Wavefront OBJ file of the C-alpha trace (Angstrom):
o trace
v -45.168 29.797 35.486
v -42.785 31.706 34.338
v -39.816 30.363 32.086
v -36.285 31.614 32.792
v -34.393 32.145 30.125
v -30.682 31.410 30.689
v -28.045 33.667 29.381
v -24.354 32.653 29.017
v -21.959 33.979 31.377
v -20.157 37.365 30.923
v -17.041 35.884 31.049
v -18.302 33.475 27.551
v -19.485 35.821 25.651
v -16.644 38.011 26.144
v -14.471 35.000 24.889
v -16.547 34.451 22.216
v -16.644 38.126 21.134
v -12.939 38.194 21.202
v -12.635 34.901 19.360
v -14.696 36.098 16.355
v -12.536 39.689 16.363
v -9.513 37.466 15.748
v -11.249 35.093 13.254
v -12.009 38.386 11.567
v -8.423 39.014 11.513
v -7.256 36.151 10.167
v -9.552 36.737 6.879
v -7.847 39.838 6.617
v -4.280 38.208 6.887
v -5.465 36.073 4.024
v -6.759 38.440 1.449
v -3.547 39.154 -0.057
v -2.553 35.414 -0.277
v -3.425 34.524 -3.472
v -4.064 30.341 -3.822
v -2.093 30.539 -7.039
v 0.737 31.812 -4.965
v 0.499 30.728 -1.457
v 0.092 27.326 0.719
v -0.911 26.801 4.052
v -0.526 24.708 6.616
v -1.930 24.268 10.260
v -0.515 23.219 13.558
v -2.806 22.531 16.443
v 0.799 23.180 18.400
v 3.881 25.201 17.611
v 5.016 22.080 15.959
v 8.391 22.544 13.397
v 8.423 21.596 9.780
v 9.370 18.368 9.893
v 8.497 15.419 7.930
v 6.720 12.825 9.690
v 9.550 9.864 8.930
v 12.256 12.472 10.516
v 10.714 12.435 13.766
v 11.272 9.225 14.730
v 15.114 8.850 16.640
v 15.230 5.613 14.517
v 15.421 7.690 11.376
v 18.251 6.581 8.225
v 17.185 6.818 5.047
v 17.638 3.226 4.369
v 14.947 2.553 6.732
v 13.356 5.037 5.254
v 13.373 3.315 1.900
v 12.371 -0.214 3.077
v 9.444 1.347 5.139
v 8.124 2.663 1.467
v 9.115 -1.011 -0.494
v 7.387 -2.696 2.623
v 4.263 -0.628 2.296
v 3.912 -0.716 -1.952
v 4.609 -4.901 -1.330
v 1.476 -4.877 1.201
v -0.734 -2.602 -0.442
v -1.006 -3.528 -4.161
v -4.572 -5.735 -3.115
v -5.728 -2.826 -1.492
v -5.731 -0.478 -4.628
v -7.898 -0.624 -7.808
v -4.987 1.634 -9.374
v -1.364 0.888 -9.280
v 0.783 4.153 -8.638
v 3.045 4.714 -11.679
v 5.909 6.004 -10.080
v 7.720 6.184 -6.430
v 6.377 9.731 -6.316
v 3.237 8.197 -6.653
v 3.896 6.002 -4.133
v 5.010 8.523 -1.605
v 1.616 10.240 -1.822
v -0.078 6.744 -1.688
v 1.385 6.378 1.390
v 1.200 9.652 2.933
v -2.439 9.677 2.849
v -2.530 6.756 4.614
v -0.739 7.387 7.129
v 3.026 5.825 6.796
v 5.783 7.909 8.000
v 7.388 9.573 4.857
v 9.886 12.322 3.911
v 6.355 14.900 2.503
v 4.560 17.448 4.366
v 0.707 18.285 4.142
v -0.262 21.783 2.940
v -3.108 22.964 1.315
v -4.121 25.784 -1.054
v -7.275 26.994 1.211
v -6.688 28.974 4.409
v -9.735 27.680 5.733
v -8.482 23.797 5.578
v -5.356 24.721 7.303
v -7.339 26.901 9.715
v -9.256 23.846 10.993
v -6.475 21.593 11.460
v -4.699 24.853 13.477
v -8.018 24.772 16.037
v -7.899 20.971 16.588
v -7.619 20.616 20.549
v -4.877 18.198 21.337
v -5.191 16.066 24.750
v -4.938 18.773 27.839
v -2.663 20.813 25.327
v -3.593 24.283 26.274
v -0.887 25.592 22.951
v -2.007 28.073 20.629
v -2.614 26.975 17.026
v -0.679 28.222 14.157
v -0.928 28.784 10.466
v 2.354 28.914 8.514
v 1.960 30.343 5.176
v 3.959 30.173 2.216
v 4.840 31.930 -1.109
v 5.322 28.729 -3.048
v 6.938 30.091 -6.446
v 9.350 31.220 -4.236
v 10.140 27.720 -3.054
v 9.719 26.283 -6.501
v 8.671 22.735 -7.440
v 9.753 19.418 -8.585
v 8.145 17.934 -11.626
v 8.055 14.322 -11.691
v 7.396 13.555 -15.224
v 11.067 15.347 -15.959
v 13.495 12.944 -16.450
v 15.950 14.350 -14.067
v 13.202 14.775 -11.332
v 11.602 11.052 -11.598
v 13.675 10.037 -7.876
v 11.915 11.302 -4.743
v 15.132 10.002 -2.755
v 17.896 11.598 -5.298
v 16.271 15.343 -4.582
v 19.103 17.969 -3.023
v 16.343 20.726 -1.686
v 13.075 21.138 -0.187
v 10.191 21.969 -2.975
v 6.842 21.143 -3.264
v 5.173 19.223 -5.606
v 1.553 19.272 -6.694
v 0.144 15.647 -5.880
v -2.347 13.073 -8.350
v -5.747 12.918 -6.562
v -5.194 10.225 -5.502
v -8.177 10.398 -3.016
v -11.402 11.912 -2.337
v -9.551 13.378 0.406
v -6.791 15.135 -0.930
v -8.982 17.254 -3.553
v -11.292 18.084 -0.467
v -8.603 19.977 1.117
v -6.722 21.128 -1.667
v -3.918 18.935 -1.124
v -0.143 19.707 -1.677
v 3.021 18.194 -0.338
v 6.493 19.588 0.123
v 9.798 17.601 0.190
v 12.442 17.469 1.918
v 15.871 15.522 1.266
v 16.746 15.678 5.165
v 13.420 14.770 6.411
v 15.103 14.400 10.181
v 16.403 17.904 10.227
v 13.454 20.844 10.539
v 12.866 23.426 7.311
v 13.252 26.796 8.515
v 11.841 28.849 5.835
v 12.802 32.567 6.674
v 11.067 35.209 4.954
v 9.726 33.323 2.510
v 6.700 32.933 5.139
v 4.318 34.241 7.691
v 2.538 32.314 10.415
v -1.149 33.379 12.330
v -1.421 32.646 15.536
v -4.776 31.084 17.524
v -5.183 30.983 21.410
v -5.865 27.790 22.974
v -8.826 29.862 24.175
v -10.656 30.345 20.929
v -10.249 27.298 18.949
v -13.559 26.685 19.858
v -15.318 29.563 18.609
v -12.975 29.420 15.170
v -14.405 25.427 14.543
v -17.778 27.109 15.281
v -17.242 29.798 12.511
v -15.319 27.361 10.043
v -18.718 25.174 10.627
v -20.945 27.423 9.447
v -18.736 27.808 6.486
v -19.047 24.184 5.310
v -15.309 23.507 6.754
v -15.874 20.659 8.872
v -14.587 16.565 9.004
v -17.554 15.719 6.787
v -16.157 18.050 3.905
v -12.603 17.515 4.398
v -12.138 13.894 5.178
v -14.897 13.378 2.234
v -15.668 9.174 3.561
v -18.175 8.007 6.304
v -15.291 8.596 9.200
v -15.235 12.031 8.479
v -19.609 12.114 8.562
v -19.480 10.618 11.974
v -16.779 13.098 13.214
v -18.615 16.056 12.206
v -22.009 14.555 13.477
v -20.324 13.728 16.681
v -18.930 17.182 17.407
v -22.630 18.466 16.419
v -23.897 16.533 19.069
v -21.716 17.403 21.814
v -22.236 20.949 20.837
v -25.120 21.460 20.508
v -25.954 21.936 16.669
v -28.035 19.258 15.561
v -30.421 20.165 13.201
v -33.962 19.527 14.525
l 1 2 3 4 5 6 7 8 9 10 11 12 13 14 15 16 17 18 19 20 21 22 23 24 25 26 27 28 29 30 31 32 33 34 35 36 37 38 39 40 41 42 43 44 45 46 47 48 49 50 51 52 53 54 55 56 57 58 59 60 61 62 63 64 65 66 67 68 69 70 71 72 73 74 75 76 77 78 79 80 81 82 83 84 85 86 87 88 89 90 91 92 93 94 95 96 97 98 99 100 101 102 103 104 105 106 107 108 109 110 111 112 113 114 115 116 117 118 119 120 121 122 123 124 125 126 127 128 129 130 131 132 133 134 135 136 137 138 139 140 141 142 143 144 145 146 147 148 149 150 151 152 153 154 155 156 157 158 159 160 161 162 163 164 165 166 167 168 169 170 171 172 173 174 175 176 177 178 179 180 181 182 183 184 185 186 187 188 189 190 191 192 193 194 195 196 197 198 199 200 201 202 203 204 205 206 207 208 209 210 211 212 213 214 215 216 217 218 219 220 221 222 223 224 225 226 227 228 229 230 231 232 233 234 235 236 237 238 239 240
């Protein structure tokens, strides 16, 4: 009895081809964006650039400061090394999911692409990668006496975080910090954007996985490894 070889439907093949062409366009888009000059952020939907703490309608700066104070008080027993400043505490809090005035960025466009290709519930929205020419924005330097208080800043800028966790290093992480977290950041001509169709997200994930960009490499822990293996299982990519 002859075996019947099943072929993917023509529509699926066409969609994969379109997605791969889009991925090639994305790679070309990154070519003139040196990681020494540009940072990237991936959005699964078209979200505004607003820090997590400012997304709440209850936002007040005194609530934000109390939130960090309570985190500092409760976190100490769980930390091997105590952060040295409020800047470090903000980075630790952001890393563990506390709402802060920070926004996550990366110097690696492939990392941003990975987060832009997440599928969020039943949403059919396109993903988006935002690229910012970081030197046109500038940096804060927490070690300088005049810039030692993250609640006393006057304009959005970037900061280089301490490598307080393996995940920050593996994601080539960087933060922007915002004096008015409840207001969206409009960067204007200092940024560029690349859109990823919702229908292309699966194929983008497959291509990124082939390049070593997945949950296991980005999360740098057992949760990330388990998520990566689950994704491979669900997509028929488990190794023999």
